[in-house]
N, C-alpha and C positions, 0 to 999 in steps of 0.2 A: 504494500500500500504506500502511496506517495505521501511523504511527510515533509512539508516545506521547511520546518525547523531543522530536521535532520539533514536535509539536502544543503541548506545554507551553512549549517555548522560544519559539515564535512568539507564543503568547498572552502570555508575559512581556514580549516585545519590544513587542507592541501596548499592553499596560498601561503600560509605562514611557514609550513615545512619547506616548501620550494624556495621561498624568499630567503629563509635562513641558509638552506643548502647552497644556493647560488651566490647570494651577496655576502654571507659571513664565512662560508667555507671555500667555495670554488674561486670566486673572483679575487679575493685578496691573495690567494696562493698562485694563481695562474694568469691572471690579467688578460684573459681573452674575452673582450666584450662581444665579439661576434657570437660566441657560444652562449653567452648570457641570454641573448635574444632567442637563440635556438632552444635552449633549455626551457625558458619560460613559455615559449610558443607551443612546444611539444607537450609540456605538462598541461597547460590550460586546454589545449585541443583534446587530449586524451581524457581529461576530467569531464569535459562537456559531452564527448561522445559516449563515454561509459555511463554518465549520469542519465543521459537520454535513453540509452539501452536498458538501464536498470529500472526506469520508470515507465517505459513504453511496453505495450503488449506486442512484443515481437518474438519470433522464434529464435532459438539458439543458433540455427543455421544462418540467419541474417546477421546476427551479431558476430559470429565467427567469420563470415564472409567480409563484413566491414573491416574487422581487424586484419584479415588477410590482405585486403586492399591497402590498408595503412602500412602493413609490413613490407610491401614491395618498394616503398619509398627508400631510396638509398641516400647516404650522405656523400654526395659526389663533389661538392664544391672544394673541399680541401681535406688533406689527410688529418685524421685525429688519432690521438694516442689511445692505448687501452684504458688509461685512466679516464679519458673523456668519454669513452664508450660506457664505462661504469656510471658516470654522471648521467648520460642519456638514459641508461636503463633505470637508474634511480628515479629520475623525474617521470618516466613512463609508469613505473610501478606505483609511485605515490599518487599520480593522477588516476590510475586505474583503481587502486584501493579506495581512495576517497570518493570516486565516482560511483562505485557499486556498493559501498558499505552502508548498512542500515544502522550501524552503531558508531557514533562519534568517538566513543572510547576506543574501540577497535581501530578505527582509522587513525586516531592520534597515536596510539601505541605502535602500530605498524610503521607509520611515517617517522616517528621518533627513532625507532630501531634502524630504519634504513639510513636516515640522516646521520645518526650517531656512529654506525659502523663505517659508513663511507668517510666521514670526517676523521675518524680515528685511523683508518687504513691509509688515507691520503696523507695525513699528518706524519705517519711513520715512514712513508716512502718519499717524502718531499726532498730528502737529501740526495736522491739519485734521479737521473733522467736519461732518456735515450736520445741520441743525436746521430744523424747521418753526416759524415764529415768527408770532404775531399782532401786527401793528403797530397801535398805537392811533390811527391815522389812515388814511383812504383816500388813498393816494398813487399817482398814475398816472405821475408823473415818476420815471424810473429813477434818476437821480443823487440826487434828494431821498430816495427810498426807500432807496438804499444807505447814504446818510449816516445816516438814522434807524436802520437796522438796526445799523450800526457803533456808533452812540451807545448803543443799548439793550443790545448784547451786549459791548461793549468789545473786539471782535475785528475783524479785517480781513475784509471780504467778498471771497471769491474768485469766487463765482458766485451769481446770484440769479435765482429763478424765481417769478413771481407765480402763486399757485395760485387766489386769489380776491380780487377787489377789490369790497368791499362798501360802496357809497356811502350806503346807508340807515343802517347801523350805524356808519359811519365807521371801518372797519378794513380792513386788507390782510393776507391770509395769504400768506406767502412760504416757499419752501424755499431755505435759504441754505447755501452751502458756506463755512465759516468757518475762520480760522486765528487762534489766540490767540498773541500775542507772548510773554506771560509768564503763568504760572499765576495764577489768581485765588485768593486765600486767604480763604475764607469762615470765619466763626466756627463753632465746633463747634455742631452741632445745627441748622444752617441747611441 
């Protein structure tokens, strides 16, 4: 049965959870404003669709078909990290949970759990990051390559994968998992 109070309460819980996740957890750590817009848009869209499906007299087949259509949308504009995929999944899950929940308490608890776990996990892993780096020499020796990447980045290499060794142009493309020991202070405007 449709309950306006419950619907508005769970929508408010959704917006509060997503606002906290995006503006207090994600943006201060990663500073990608383009993804802030995407996270908010995806969340509100999923919330609206799931709320309508929860209150409408439609078959499960139509609901699954609708989410099937939504699932074919791919994130084509730019590459995103696995961390950002986790944020996408979190905003989707929060929107879905709050959209179909009949219990504000359940919606609040599930949303808080998602936000809390993601905030803690991202906080633990913020000291490391993945980068693709073009090294200015074709280096086949792994130890020499690792030393050169550390020299170029000023970071400790935790893992290194050679993506392309170009002996013609004398370059090596690597994917490196890096840990910075201390923040780099760049001049303003750099």
